[in-house]
GUTOR-79539 format. One line per field, with one value per atom (N, C-alpha, C, O): y, x, z; residue in three letters; residue number from 1. Coordinates in Angstrom, 1 decimal. Each point is the difference from the previous one (the first is absolute). Example, Ala and Ser with C-alpha at 12.3 -4.5 7.8 and 13.67 -1.06 7.14 Angstrom:
BEGIN
north	[-5.7  1.2  1.2  0.0  1.1  1.1  1.1  1.1]
east	[13.2  -0.9  0.9  1.0  -1.4  0.9  -0.8  0.5]
up	[7.8  0.0  0.0  0.7  -1.4  0.0  0.8  0.1]
r	[ALA  ALA  ALA  ALA  SER  SER  SER  SER]
k	[1  1  1  1  2  2  2  2]
# end
This chain:
BEGIN
north	[-73.3  -0.6  0.4  -0.8  2.0  0.4  -0.8  -0.2  -0.2  -0.6  -1.5  -0.5  -0.1  -1.3  -0.1  -1.1  2.2  0.1  0.2  -0.4  1.2  0.2  -1.5  -0.6  0.0  -1.2  -1.2  -0.8  0.8  -0.8  0.4  -0.9  2.0  0.8  -0.5  -0.7  1.0  -0.5  -1.3  -0.4  -0.5  -1.4  -0.6  -0.9  1.9  -0.6  0.6  -0.8  1.7  0.5  -1.1  -0.4  0.0  -0.9  -1.4  -0.6  0.2  -1.3  -0.2  -0.9  2.3  0.2  -0.1  -0.6  1.2  0.2  -1.6  -0.3  -0.4  -1.6  -0.8  -0.8  1.0  -0.9  0.6  -0.8  2.0  0.4  0.9  0.8  -0.8  1.2  0.5  -0.7  2.2  0.4  1.1  0.2  0.6  1.1  1.0  0.6  -0.3  1.2  -0.2  0.9  -2.2  -0.5  -0.4  -0.1  -0.1  -0.2  -1.0  -0.1  -0.8  -0.9  0.5  0.1  0.1  0.7  -0.7  0.5  -1.9  -0.5  0.2  0.1  -0.1  0.1  1.5  0.2  0.8  1.3  0.8  -0.4  1.3  1.0  0.6  0.0  0.6  0.8  1.1  0.2  0.5  1.1  -0.2  1.0  -2.4  -0.4  -0.3  0.2  -0.7  -0.4  1.0  1.1  -1.2  1.0  -0.4  -1.2  2.0  -0.4  0.9  1.1  -1.6  1.0  -0.9  -1.2  2.0  -0.5  0.6  1.2  -2.1  0.7  0.1  -1.0  2.1  0.3  0.6  0.9  -1.4  0.3  0.0  -0.8  1.7  0.2  0.3  0.7  -1.2  0.1  1.8  0.5  0.1  1.4  0.6  -0.7  1.9  1.0  0.2  0.4  -0.7  0.0  0.1  -0.8  1.7  0.1  -1.1  -0.2  -0.7  -1.5  -0.8  -0.8  0.9  -0.9  0.7  -0.5  2.0  0.8  -0.5  -0.2  0.1  -0.3  -1.1  -0.2  -0.8  -1.3  0.1  -0.6  1.3  0.3  0.6  -0.4  1.6  0.5  -0.6  0.3  -1.3  -0.8  -1.0  -0.1  -0.4  -1.0  0.6  -0.7  2.0  0.5  0.2  -0.3  0.9  0.6  -1.2  0.2  -1.5  -1.0  -0.6  -0.4  0.2  -0.8  0.9  -0.5  1.8  1.0  -0.4  -0.3  0.3  -0.3  -1.3  -0.1  -0.8  -1.5  0.0  -1.0  2.2  -0.2  0.1  0.3  -0.6  0.0  1.5  0.5  0.0  1.4  -0.4  1.0  -1.7  0.1  -0.6  -0.6  0.9  -0.6  1.2  1.1  -1.5  1.2  -0.6  -1.2  2.3  -0.5  0.6  1.1  -2.0  0.2  0.2  -0.9  2.1  0.3  0.2  1.0  -1.9  0.4  -0.2  -0.8  1.6  -0.1  -0.2  0.6  -1.7  -0.1  0.8  -0.3  1.3  1.0  -0.8  0.4  -1.5  -0.7  -0.8  -0.5  0.5  -0.6  -1.7  -0.2  -0.8  -1.3  -0.2  -0.7  1.3  -0.3  1.0  -0.3  1.1  1.0  -1.2  -0.2  -0.4  -0.9  -1.0  -0.2  -0.3  -1.0  0.7  -0.7  1.8  0.8  0.0  -0.4  1.0  0.0  -1.4  0.0  -1.0  -1.3  -0.2  -0.1  0.0  -0.2  1.0  -0.4  1.6  1.0  -0.6  0.1  -0.7  -0.2  -1.3  -0.1  -1.0  -1.2  0.6  -0.1  0.9  0.5  0.6  0.0  0.4  0.8  -1.3  0.2  -1.2  -1.2  0.5  -0.2  0.8  0.5  -1.1  -1.2  1.6  -1.2  -0.3  -1.2  2.0  -0.5  0.9  1.2  -1.6  1.0  -0.2  -1.0  2.5  0.2  0.5  0.9  -1.7  0.4  0.3  -0.8  2.3  0.5  0.2  0.9  -1.9  0.0  -1.2  -0.3  -0.5  -1.2  0.1  -0.8  1.7  -0.4  0.1  -0.8  1.9  0.1  -1.1  -0.5  -0.1  -1.3  -1.1  -1.0  1.0  -1.4  0.3  -1.0  2.2  0.4  -0.5  -0.7  1.2  -0.5  -1.5  -0.5  -0.1  -1.5  -0.9  -1.0  1.8  -0.7  0.1  -0.7  1.8  0.3  -1.0  -0.7  0.9  -0.7  -1.4  -0.3  -0.6  -1.3  -0.4  -1.0  1.8  -0.5  1.4  -0.1  1.1  1.2  0.2  -0.2  0.5  0.0  1.3  1.2  -1.5  0.9  0.4  -0.9  2.0  0.1  1.0  0.9  -1.2  0.8  0.6  -0.3  1.3  0.7  0.6  0.2  0.1  0.6  -1.0  0.4  -1.7  -0.9  -0.7  -0.8  1.0  -0.6  -1.6  -0.6  0.1  -1.5  -0.6  -0.3  0.1  -0.4  -1.5  -0.3  -0.4  -1.6  0.4  -0.5  1.3  0.2  0.7  -0.2  1.0  0.7  -0.8  0.6  -1.7  -1.0  0.3  -0.1  0.5  0.6  -1.0  0.3  -1.4  -1.2  -0.7  -1.1  1.7  -0.8  -0.1  0.7  -1.6  -0.2  1.2  -0.1  1.0  1.2  1.5  1.1  -1.2  1.0  -0.3  -1.0  2.4  0.0  1.6  0.9  -0.8  1.1  0.1  -1.0  2.3  0.1  0.2  0.7  -1.0  0.2  1.4  0.2  0.5  1.0  -0.4  0.8  -1.9  -0.3  0.6  0.0  0.6  0.5  -0.8  -0.9  0.8  -0.9  0.2  0.4  -0.7  0.2  -0.4  0.8  -2.0  -0.9  0.7  0.5  -0.3  0.8  1.2  0.2  0.8  1.2  0.0  1.0  -2.1  -0.1  -0.6  0.3  -1.0  -0.3  1.0  0.0  0.8  1.3  0.9  0.6  -0.4  0.9  -0.8  0.8  -2.0  -0.5  0.0  -0.2  0.3  0.2  1.4  0.2  0.5  1.5  0.4  0.9  -1.3  0.4  -1.3  -0.5  0.2  -1.0  0.7  1.2  -2.2  0.5  -0.9  -1.2  1.9  -0.9  0.2  -1.1  2.2  0.0  0.6  0.9  -1.6  0.5  0.2  -1.0  2.2  0.5  -0.2  0.2  -0.4  -0.2  0.4  -0.4  1.4  0.7  -0.7  -0.5  0.4  -1.0  0.3  0.4  -0.5  0.2  -1.4  -0.8  0.6  -1.5  -0.1  -1.0  2.2  -0.1  -0.3  -0.1  0.1  -0.1  -1.6  -0.4  -0.2  -1.5  0.1  -0.8  1.9  0.0  0.2  -0.5  1.5  0.2  -1.1  -0.3  -0.6  -1.0  -1.0  -0.3  -0.2  -0.8  0.4  -0.8  1.9  0.5  -0.1  -0.1  0.3  -0.4  -1.5  -0.4  -0.4  -1.2  -0.5  -0.8  1.2  0.0  0.1  -0.8  2.2  0.6  -0.9  -0.3  0.1  -0.9  -1.4  -0.8]
east	[0.5  -1.2  -1.2  -0.9  0.8  -1.3  -0.2  -1.1  2.3  -0.2  -0.5  -0.9  1.4  -0.4  -1.5  -0.6  0.1  -1.4  -0.9  -1.1  1.6  -0.8  -0.1  -1.1  2.3  0.1  -1.0  -0.6  0.5  -0.9  -1.5  -0.7  0.3  -1.3  -0.3  -1.0  1.7  -0.2  -0.2  -1.0  1.9  0.0  -1.6  -0.7  0.5  -1.4  -1.1  -0.9  1.0  -1.1  -0.2  -1.1  2.3  0.0  -0.5  -0.8  1.3  -0.5  -1.6  -0.7  0.3  -1.5  -0.8  -1.0  1.6  -0.4  -0.5  -1.0  2.2  -0.2  -0.9  -0.8  0.8  -0.9  -1.4  -0.8  0.4  -1.4  -0.5  0.8  -2.2  -0.4  -0.8  -0.8  0.9  -1.2  -0.7  0.3  -1.4  -0.5  0.9  -0.3  1.5  0.7  1.1  0.4  0.2  1.0  -0.5  0.8  -2.2  -0.7  0.7  -0.2  1.1  1.0  1.1  0.1  1.0  1.2  0.9  1.0  -1.2  0.7  0.2  -1.0  2.3  0.3  -0.1  0.1  -0.4  -0.1  1.3  0.9  -0.7  1.2  0.0  -1.0  2.1  -0.1  -0.9  -0.7  0.6  -0.6  -1.7  -0.8  0.5  -1.4  -0.6  -1.2  2.3  -0.6  -0.7  0.6  -1.8  -0.7  -0.2  -0.1  0.0  -0.4  0.5  0.6  -0.9  0.8  0.7  -0.3  1.6  1.0  -0.5  -0.3  0.3  -0.1  1.5  0.7  -0.5  1.3  -0.1  -0.8  1.4  -0.6  1.5  0.9  -0.8  1.3  -0.5  -1.0  1.8  -0.4  0.0  -1.0  1.9  0.0  0.6  0.3  -0.1  0.6  1.3  0.1  0.9  1.3  1.0  -0.2  1.4  0.5  0.2  -0.4  1.1  0.4  -1.2  0.1  -1.2  -1.0  -1.0  -0.6  0.9  -0.6  0.9  -0.5  1.6  1.0  -0.2  0.3  -0.9  -0.4  -1.3  -0.3  -0.3  -1.6  0.2  -0.6  1.6  0.2  0.8  -0.1  1.0  0.9  -1.0  0.0  -0.9  -1.1  -0.8  -0.4  0.2  -1.0  0.9  -0.4  1.5  0.9  0.6  0.2  0.0  0.6  -1.1  0.2  -1.3  -1.0  -0.7  -0.6  0.7  -0.1  0.9  -0.3  1.7  1.0  0.1  0.5  -1.1  -0.2  -1.1  -0.3  -0.5  -1.1  -1.5  -0.9  0.8  -1.2  -0.7  0.0  -0.5  -0.5  -1.5  -0.5  -0.3  -1.3  -0.5  -1.0  1.9  -0.3  -0.3  0.5  -1.3  -0.3  0.6  0.1  0.3  0.5  -1.0  -0.5  0.5  -1.0  1.1  0.2  0.3  1.0  -0.5  -0.7  1.1  -0.3  0.8  0.9  -1.0  0.8  -1.0  -1.0  1.7  -0.7  0.4  -0.3  1.1  0.4  0.4  -0.3  1.0  0.6  -1.0  0.2  -1.3  -1.2  -0.3  -0.3  0.3  -0.2  -1.5  -0.3  -0.6  -1.4  -0.2  -0.9  1.5  -0.2  0.7  -0.5  1.7  0.5  -1.1  -0.3  0.0  -1.1  -1.6  -0.8  0.6  -0.9  0.4  -0.7  2.0  0.5  0.0  -0.5  0.9  0.0  -1.3  -0.1  -1.0  -1.5  -0.4  -0.5  0.8  -0.3  0.7  -0.7  1.9  0.8  -0.9  -0.3  -0.1  -1.0  -1.0  -0.1  -0.6  -1.3  0.1  -1.0  2.1  0.4  0.4  0.1  0.2  0.7  1.0  -0.1  1.1  1.3  0.8  -0.1  0.9  0.7  1.1  0.2  0.6  1.0  0.1  -0.1  0.1  0.2  1.5  0.7  -0.4  1.4  -0.2  -0.7  1.7  0.1  1.5  0.9  -0.7  1.2  0.1  -0.5  1.4  0.4  -0.8  -1.1  1.6  -0.5  -1.5  -0.8  0.4  -1.4  -0.9  -0.9  0.9  -0.9  0.1  -1.0  2.2  0.1  -0.4  -0.2  0.1  -0.7  -1.4  -0.6  -0.1  -1.5  -0.4  -1.0  1.8  -0.3  -0.3  -0.9  2.1  0.3  -1.3  -0.5  0.3  -1.2  -1.3  -0.9  0.9  -1.5  0.0  -1.0  2.3  -0.1  0.3  0.9  -1.5  0.4  0.2  0.6  -1.0  0.3  0.4  0.3  -0.4  0.5  1.5  0.3  0.5  1.5  0.3  -0.3  0.9  0.6  1.5  0.9  -0.6  1.5  0.3  -0.7  2.0  0.3  1.4  0.7  -0.4  1.3  0.3  -0.9  2.2  0.1  -0.4  -0.4  0.9  -0.5  1.4  0.5  0.0  1.1  0.0  0.9  -1.9  0.1  -1.6  -0.9  0.9  -1.3  -0.4  -1.1  2.0  -0.3  -0.6  -1.0  1.8  -0.5  -1.5  -0.9  0.6  -1.1  -1.0  -1.0  1.3  -1.2  -0.2  -1.2  1.9  -0.1  0.6  0.3  -0.1  0.5  -1.3  -0.3  -0.6  -1.2  0.0  0.8  -1.7  0.2  -0.6  0.0  -0.6  -0.5  0.9  -0.4  1.6  0.5  1.5  0.6  -0.2  1.4  0.6  -0.8  2.2  0.3  1.5  0.7  -0.2  1.5  0.2  -0.9  1.8  0.4  0.8  0.6  -0.4  0.9  1.0  0.6  -0.5  1.1  1.3  0.6  -0.1  1.1  1.1  -0.3  1.4  1.1  0.9  1.2  -1.7  0.4  1.4  1.0  -0.9  1.5  0.9  1.0  -1.2  1.0  0.3  1.2  -2.3  0.4  0.8  0.6  -0.7  0.9  1.6  1.0  -1.2  1.5  0.5  1.2  -1.6  0.5  0.4  1.2  -2.1  0.5  1.2  0.9  -0.7  1.0  1.3  1.2  -1.2  0.9  0.9  1.2  -2.1  0.2  0.5  0.7  -0.9  0.3  -0.3  -1.1  2.0  -0.5  -1.3  -0.1  -0.9  -1.1  0.0  -0.1  0.0  -0.2  -1.4  -0.5  -0.5  -1.2  -0.6  0.4  -1.7  -0.6  -1.4  -0.7  0.1  -1.4  -1.1  0.5  -1.7  -0.9  -1.3  -0.5  -0.1  -1.3  -0.9  0.1  -1.2  -1.3  -1.3  -0.2  -0.6  -1.6  -0.5  0.0  -0.5  -0.7  -1.3  -0.6  0.1  -1.1  -0.2  -1.0  2.2  0.3  0.9  1.0  -1.9  0.6  1.4  0.8  -0.5  1.1  1.3  1.1  -1.6  1.1  0.2  1.2  -2.2  0.2  0.8  1.0  -1.4  0.6  1.6  0.8  -0.5  1.6  0.6  1.3  -2.2  1.0  0.2  1.0  -2.0  0.4  1.0  0.7  -0.4  1.1  1.3  0.9  -1.0  1.1  0.8  1.2  -2.5  0.4  0.8  0.3]
up	[46.7  0.8  -0.7  0.0  -0.6  -0.7  -1.3  -0.4  -0.3  -1.3  0.3  -0.7  1.8  0.2  0.7  0.0  0.6  0.1  -1.1  0.0  -1.0  -1.0  -0.7  0.0  -0.4  -0.5  0.7  -0.8  2.0  0.6  -0.3  -0.4  0.6  -0.2  -1.6  -0.2  -0.7  -1.4  -0.1  -0.7  1.3  0.1  0.7  -0.4  1.5  0.8  -1.2  -0.3  -0.3  -1.0  -1.2  -0.4  -0.1  -1.1  0.5  -0.7  2.0  0.5  0.1  -0.5  1.4  0.3  -1.4  -0.1  -0.9  -1.3  -0.8  -0.7  1.1  -0.8  1.1  -0.5  1.4  1.1  0.4  0.6  -0.9  0.6  -0.8  -0.6  0.4  -0.4  0.9  0.6  -0.4  0.8  -0.6  -1.2  1.7  -0.6  -0.3  -1.1  1.9  -0.3  -0.9  -0.6  0.4  -0.7  -1.5  -0.9  0.7  -1.4  -0.7  -1.2  1.7  -0.8  -0.6  -1.3  2.2  -0.6  -0.5  -0.4  0.2  -0.9  -1.2  -0.8  0.4  -1.4  -0.4  -1.2  2.0  -0.2  0.1  0.7  -1.2  0.2  1.3  0.7  -0.2  1.1  0.1  1.0  -2.3  0.1  -0.3  0.1  -0.4  -0.3  1.5  0.3  0.7  1.3  0.7  0.1  0.4  0.8  1.4  0.2  0.7  1.3  1.2  -0.2  1.6  0.9  0.6  0.2  0.1  1.0  1.2  0.0  1.2  1.5  0.5  0.1  0.2  0.7  1.6  0.2  0.6  1.4  0.7  -0.2  1.0  0.9  1.3  0.2  0.8  1.5  0.3  0.6  -0.9  0.2  -1.0  -0.9  0.7  -1.0  0.8  1.2  -2.0  0.0  -1.2  -1.0  0.9  -1.1  -0.8  -1.1  2.1  -0.7  -0.5  -1.0  1.6  -0.4  -1.3  -0.9  1.3  -1.4  -1.3  -1.1  1.4  -1.4  -0.6  -1.2  2.1  -0.5  -0.9  -1.1  1.7  -0.6  -1.6  -1.0  1.1  -1.2  -0.9  -1.1  1.5  -0.8  -0.8  -1.2  2.0  -0.5  -1.2  -1.0  1.1  -0.9  -1.2  -1.1  1.4  -1.3  -0.8  -1.2  1.9  -0.7  -0.8  -1.2  2.0  -1.0  -1.2  -1.0  1.2  -1.2  -1.0  -1.2  1.7  -0.9  -0.8  -1.2  1.9  -0.7  -0.8  -0.7  0.5  -0.8  0.6  -0.8  2.2  0.4  0.3  1.1  -2.1  0.1  0.1  -0.5  0.7  0.4  1.4  0.2  0.6  1.4  0.8  -0.2  1.1  1.2  1.1  0.1  0.9  1.1  1.1  -0.1  1.1  1.0  1.3  0.8  -0.7  1.2  1.0  0.1  1.0  1.6  0.9  -0.1  1.1  1.2  1.4  0.3  0.4  1.1  1.3  1.2  -1.6  1.2  1.4  1.1  -1.4  1.3  0.9  1.1  -1.8  0.6  -0.4  -1.2  1.9  -0.7  -0.2  -0.9  1.7  -0.5  -1.4  -0.7  0.5  -1.2  -1.2  -1.0  1.4  -1.0  -0.6  -1.2  2.3  -0.3  -0.7  -0.6  0.8  -0.9  -1.4  -0.9  0.7  -1.3  -0.7  -1.1  1.5  -0.3  -0.8  -1.2  2.3  -0.4  -1.3  -1.1  1.3  -1.2  -1.3  -1.0  0.9  -1.2  -0.5  -1.2  2.2  -0.2  -0.8  -1.2  1.9  -0.8  -1.3  -0.9  0.7  -1.4  -1.0  -1.2  1.8  -0.8  -0.8  -1.3  1.9  -0.3  -0.8  0.4  -1.4  -0.7  0.8  0.1  0.7  0.6  1.3  -0.2  1.7  1.1  0.4  0.3  -0.4  0.5  1.3  0.4  0.6  1.5  0.2  -0.1  0.3  0.5  1.3  0.6  0.1  1.6  0.4  -0.5  1.5  0.6  0.4  -0.5  1.4  0.4  -1.0  0.0  -1.1  -1.1  -0.9  -0.5  0.2  -1.0  0.8  -0.7  2.1  0.7  -0.1  -0.4  0.6  -0.2  -1.4  -0.2  -0.8  -1.1  -0.5  -0.6  1.3  -0.3  0.7  -0.4  1.5  0.8  -0.6  0.2  -1.1  -0.7  -1.4  -0.3  -0.5  -1.2  0.1  0.8  -1.3  -0.2  -1.5  -0.3  -0.7  -1.4  -1.0  -1.2  1.8  -0.7  0.2  1.2  -1.9  0.4  0.9  -0.4  1.4  1.0  -0.3  0.0  -0.2  0.0  1.1  0.2  0.5  0.9  -0.2  -1.0  2.0  -0.2  1.5  0.8  -0.7  1.5  1.4  1.1  -1.6  1.0  0.6  -0.7  1.6  0.6  0.0  -0.5  1.0  0.4  -0.5  0.8  -2.1  -0.8  0.6  0.0  0.2  0.6  1.6  0.3  0.5  1.5  -0.1  0.8  -1.9  0.3  -1.0  -0.4  0.1  -0.7  -1.1  -0.2  -0.8  -1.3  -1.1  -1.2  1.7  -0.8  -0.5  0.6  -1.6  -0.3  -1.6  -0.7  0.1  -1.3  -0.9  -1.3  1.9  -1.0  0.4  -0.5  1.5  0.4  -0.7  -0.2  0.0  -0.3  0.3  0.3  -0.3  0.1  0.6  0.1  0.2  0.5  1.1  0.6  0.0  1.5  0.0  -1.1  2.0  0.2  1.1  0.6  -0.3  1.1  -0.1  -1.1  2.4  0.0  0.0  0.8  -1.2  -0.2  1.3  -0.2  1.5  1.5  -0.2  -0.1  -0.1  0.1  -0.7  0.6  -2.0  -0.7  0.6  0.4  -0.2  0.8  1.3  0.3  0.4  1.0  -0.3  0.6  -1.5  -0.4  -0.7  0.1  -0.8  -0.6  1.2  0.0  1.1  1.1  0.6  0.5  -0.4  0.9  -1.2  0.5  -1.6  -0.8  0.1  0.1  0.0  0.2  1.2  -0.1  1.2  1.5  1.0  0.0  0.7  1.1  0.9  0.3  -0.1  0.8  1.3  -0.1  1.2  1.2  0.3  0.1  0.0  0.0  -1.3  -0.7  0.5  -1.2  0.5  0.4  -0.6  0.3  -1.0  -1.1  1.1  -0.8  0.5  1.1  -2.2  0.5  -0.6  -1.2  1.9  -0.7  0.9  1.1  -2.0  0.3  0.3  -0.9  2.2  0.1  -0.6  -0.1  -0.3  -0.7  -1.6  -0.7  0.5  -1.7  -0.2  0.6  -1.5  -0.3  -0.4  0.4  -1.4  -0.7  1.0  0.0  1.0  1.2  0.7  0.2  0.3  0.6  -0.7  0.5  -1.8  -0.7  -0.1  0.2  -0.3  -0.2  1.3  0.1  1.1  1.2  0.4  0.7  -1.2  0.2  -0.8  0.5  -1.9  -0.8  0.8  0.2  0.3  0.5  1.3  0.2  0.7  1.1  -0.5  0.8]
r	[UNK  UNK  UNK  UNK  UNK  UNK  UNK  UNK  UNK  UNK  UNK  UNK  UNK  UNK  UNK  UNK  UNK  UNK  UNK  UNK  UNK  UNK  UNK  UNK  UNK  UNK  UNK  UNK  UNK  UNK  UNK  UNK  UNK  UNK  UNK  UNK  UNK  UNK  UNK  UNK  UNK  UNK  UNK  UNK  UNK  UNK  UNK  UNK  UNK  UNK  UNK  UNK  UNK  UNK  UNK  UNK  UNK  UNK  UNK  UNK  UNK  UNK  UNK  UNK  UNK  UNK  UNK  UNK  UNK  UNK  UNK  UNK  UNK  UNK  UNK  UNK  UNK  UNK  UNK  UNK  UNK  UNK  UNK  UNK  UNK  UNK  UNK  UNK  UNK  UNK  UNK  UNK  UNK  UNK  UNK  UNK  UNK  UNK  UNK  UNK  UNK  UNK  UNK  UNK  UNK  UNK  UNK  UNK  UNK  UNK  UNK  UNK  UNK  UNK  UNK  UNK  UNK  UNK  UNK  UNK  UNK  UNK  UNK  UNK  UNK  UNK  UNK  UNK  UNK  UNK  UNK  UNK  UNK  UNK  UNK  UNK  UNK  UNK  UNK  UNK  UNK  UNK  UNK  UNK  UNK  UNK  UNK  UNK  UNK  UNK  UNK  UNK  UNK  UNK  UNK  UNK  UNK  UNK  UNK  UNK  UNK  UNK  UNK  UNK  UNK  UNK  UNK  UNK  UNK  UNK  UNK  UNK  UNK  UNK  UNK  UNK  UNK  UNK  UNK  UNK  UNK  UNK  UNK  UNK  UNK  UNK  UNK  UNK  UNK  UNK  UNK  UNK  UNK  UNK  UNK  UNK  UNK  UNK  UNK  UNK  UNK  UNK  UNK  UNK  UNK  UNK  UNK  UNK  UNK  UNK  UNK  UNK  UNK  UNK  UNK  UNK  UNK  UNK  UNK  UNK  UNK  UNK  UNK  UNK  UNK  UNK  UNK  UNK  UNK  UNK  UNK  UNK  UNK  UNK  UNK  UNK  UNK  UNK  UNK  UNK  UNK  UNK  UNK  UNK  UNK  UNK  UNK  UNK  UNK  UNK  UNK  UNK  UNK  UNK  UNK  UNK  UNK  UNK  UNK  UNK  UNK  UNK  UNK  UNK  UNK  UNK  UNK  UNK  UNK  UNK  UNK  UNK  UNK  UNK  UNK  UNK  UNK  UNK  UNK  UNK  UNK  UNK  UNK  UNK  UNK  UNK  UNK  UNK  UNK  UNK  UNK  UNK  UNK  UNK  UNK  UNK  UNK  UNK  UNK  UNK  UNK  UNK  UNK  UNK  UNK  UNK  UNK  UNK  UNK  UNK  UNK  UNK  UNK  UNK  UNK  UNK  UNK  UNK  UNK  UNK  UNK  UNK  UNK  UNK  UNK  UNK  UNK  UNK  UNK  UNK  UNK  UNK  UNK  UNK  UNK  UNK  UNK  UNK  UNK  UNK  UNK  UNK  UNK  UNK  UNK  UNK  UNK  UNK  UNK  UNK  UNK  UNK  UNK  UNK  UNK  UNK  UNK  UNK  UNK  UNK  UNK  UNK  UNK  UNK  UNK  UNK  UNK  UNK  UNK  UNK  UNK  UNK  UNK  UNK  UNK  UNK  UNK  UNK  UNK  UNK  UNK  UNK  UNK  UNK  UNK  UNK  UNK  UNK  UNK  UNK  UNK  UNK  UNK  UNK  UNK  UNK  UNK  UNK  UNK  UNK  UNK  UNK  UNK  UNK  UNK  UNK  UNK  UNK  UNK  UNK  UNK  UNK  UNK  UNK  UNK  UNK  UNK  UNK  UNK  UNK  UNK  UNK  UNK  UNK  UNK  UNK  UNK  UNK  UNK  UNK  UNK  UNK  UNK  UNK  UNK  UNK  UNK  UNK  UNK  UNK  UNK  UNK  UNK  UNK  UNK  UNK  UNK  UNK  UNK  UNK  UNK  UNK  UNK  UNK  UNK  UNK  UNK  UNK  UNK  UNK  UNK  UNK  UNK  UNK  UNK  UNK  UNK  UNK  UNK  UNK  UNK  UNK  UNK  UNK  UNK  UNK  UNK  UNK  UNK  UNK  UNK  UNK  UNK  UNK  UNK  UNK  UNK  UNK  UNK  UNK  UNK  UNK  UNK  UNK  UNK  UNK  UNK  UNK  UNK  UNK  UNK  UNK  UNK  UNK  UNK  UNK  UNK  UNK  UNK  UNK  UNK  UNK  UNK  UNK  UNK  UNK  UNK  UNK  UNK  UNK  UNK  UNK  UNK  UNK  UNK  UNK  UNK  UNK  UNK  UNK  UNK  UNK  UNK  UNK  UNK  UNK  UNK  UNK  UNK  UNK  UNK  UNK  UNK  UNK  UNK  UNK  UNK  UNK  UNK  UNK  UNK  UNK  UNK  UNK  UNK  UNK  UNK  UNK  UNK  UNK  UNK  UNK  UNK  UNK  UNK  UNK  UNK  UNK  UNK  UNK  UNK  UNK  UNK  UNK  UNK  UNK  UNK  UNK  UNK  UNK  UNK  UNK  UNK  UNK  UNK  UNK  UNK  UNK  UNK  UNK  UNK  UNK  UNK  UNK  UNK  UNK  UNK  UNK  UNK  UNK  UNK  UNK  UNK  UNK  UNK  UNK  UNK  UNK  UNK  UNK  UNK  UNK  UNK  UNK  UNK  UNK  UNK  UNK  UNK  UNK  UNK  UNK  UNK  UNK  UNK  UNK  UNK  UNK  UNK  UNK  UNK  UNK  UNK  UNK  UNK  UNK  UNK  UNK  UNK  UNK  UNK  UNK  UNK  UNK  UNK  UNK  UNK  UNK  UNK  UNK  UNK  UNK  UNK  UNK  UNK  UNK  UNK  UNK  UNK  UNK  UNK  UNK  UNK  UNK  UNK  UNK  UNK  UNK  UNK  UNK  UNK  UNK  UNK  UNK  UNK  UNK  UNK  UNK  UNK  UNK  UNK  UNK  UNK  UNK  UNK  UNK  UNK  UNK  UNK  UNK  UNK  UNK  UNK  UNK  UNK  UNK  UNK  UNK  UNK  UNK  UNK  UNK  UNK  UNK  UNK  UNK  UNK  UNK  UNK  UNK  UNK  UNK  UNK  UNK  UNK  UNK  UNK  UNK  UNK  UNK  UNK  UNK  UNK  UNK]
k	[1  1  1  1  2  2  2  2  3  3  3  3  4  4  4  4  5  5  5  5  6  6  6  6  7  7  7  7  8  8  8  8  9  9  9  9  10  10  10  10  11  11  11  11  12  12  12  12  13  13  13  13  14  14  14  14  15  15  15  15  16  16  16  16  17  17  17  17  18  18  18  18  19  19  19  19  20  20  20  20  21  21  21  21  22  22  22  22  23  23  23  23  24  24  24  24  25  25  25  25  26  26  26  26  27  27  27  27  28  28  28  28  29  29  29  29  30  30  30  30  31  31  31  31  32  32  32  32  33  33  33  33  34  34  34  34  35  35  35  35  36  36  36  36  37  37  37  37  38  38  38  38  39  39  39  39  40  40  40  40  41  41  41  41  42  42  42  42  43  43  43  43  44  44  44  44  45  45  45  45  46  46  46  46  47  47  47  47  48  48  48  48  49  49  49  49  50  50  50  50  51  51  51  51  52  52  52  52  53  53  53  53  54  54  54  54  55  55  55  55  56  56  56  56  57  57  57  57  58  58  58  58  59  59  59  59  60  60  60  60  61  61  61  61  62  62  62  62  63  63  63  63  64  64  64  64  65  65  65  65  66  66  66  66  67  67  67  67  68  68  68  68  69  69  69  69  70  70  70  70  71  71  71  71  72  72  72  72  73  73  73  73  74  74  74  74  75  75  75  75  76  76  76  76  77  77  77  77  78  78  78  78  79  79  79  79  80  80  80  80  81  81  81  81  82  82  82  82  83  83  83  83  84  84  84  84  85  85  85  85  86  86  86  86  87  87  87  87  88  88  88  88  89  89  89  89  90  90  90  90  91  91  91  91  92  92  92  92  93  93  93  93  94  94  94  94  95  95  95  95  96  96  96  96  97  97  97  97  98  98  98  98  99  99  99  99  100  100  100  100  101  101  101  101  102  102  102  102  103  103  103  103  104  104  104  104  105  105  105  105  106  106  106  106  107  107  107  107  108  108  108  108  109  109  109  109  110  110  110  110  111  111  111  111  112  112  112  112  113  113  113  113  114  114  114  114  115  115  115  115  116  116  116  116  117  117  117  117  118  118  118  118  119  119  119  119  120  120  120  120  121  121  121  121  122  122  122  122  123  123  123  123  124  124  124  124  125  125  125  125  126  126  126  126  127  127  127  127  128  128  128  128  129  129  129  129  130  130  130  130  131  131  131  131  132  132  132  132  133  133  133  133  134  134  134  134  135  135  135  135  136  136  136  136  137  137  137  137  138  138  138  138  139  139  139  139  140  140  140  140  141  141  141  141  142  142  142  142  143  143  143  143  144  144  144  144  145  145  145  145  146  146  146  146  147  147  147  147  148  148  148  148  149  149  149  149  150  150  150  150  151  151  151  151  152  152  152  152  153  153  153  153  154  154  154  154  155  155  155  155  156  156  156  156  157  157  157  157  158  158  158  158  159  159  159  159  160  160  160  160  161  161  161  161  162  162  162  162  163  163  163  163  164  164  164  164  165  165  165  165  166  166  166  166  167  167  167  167  168  168  168  168  169  169  169  169  170  170  170  170  171  171  171  171  172  172  172  172  173  173  173  173  174  174  174  174  175  175  175  175  176  176  176  176  177  177  177  177  178  178  178  178  179  179  179  179  180  180  180  180  181  181  181  181]
# end
């Protein structure tokens, strides 16, 4: 998943470079990755080992691809939707090259704020339901293969009752429950 996210981010940078010049991009068309300068806004809804790994993987892979002159403005909303909106506005005022949203709430805030700037999401279970299917938005879903998991469990041992723990406040958990049902 990490490689797919990086490829989508690189694709977004390339498309952005070809289509639009901004004060931060200074016309990146035709430049090598090392010549591209600007800010990548990276925001996550909360600090969590899985979300932190996406953030680290993003930076590591872009560096490995030769994007060595990028700055990263990394923010956490600490679970607060109002903070997510503030982070999106901060990235807009900085004119980031790309805004990366890690988890559904922050990705939605970024997508609602940016209409032309590329937004890349990760750790979003149902991008369509979240309203993230837009011209300037791309990313990777972390949807769990619920059906395949149940089929595997049934092959291992007959099941009469199946329990499922979920949090009604988390969109990914509710989506998985509906699939399970």
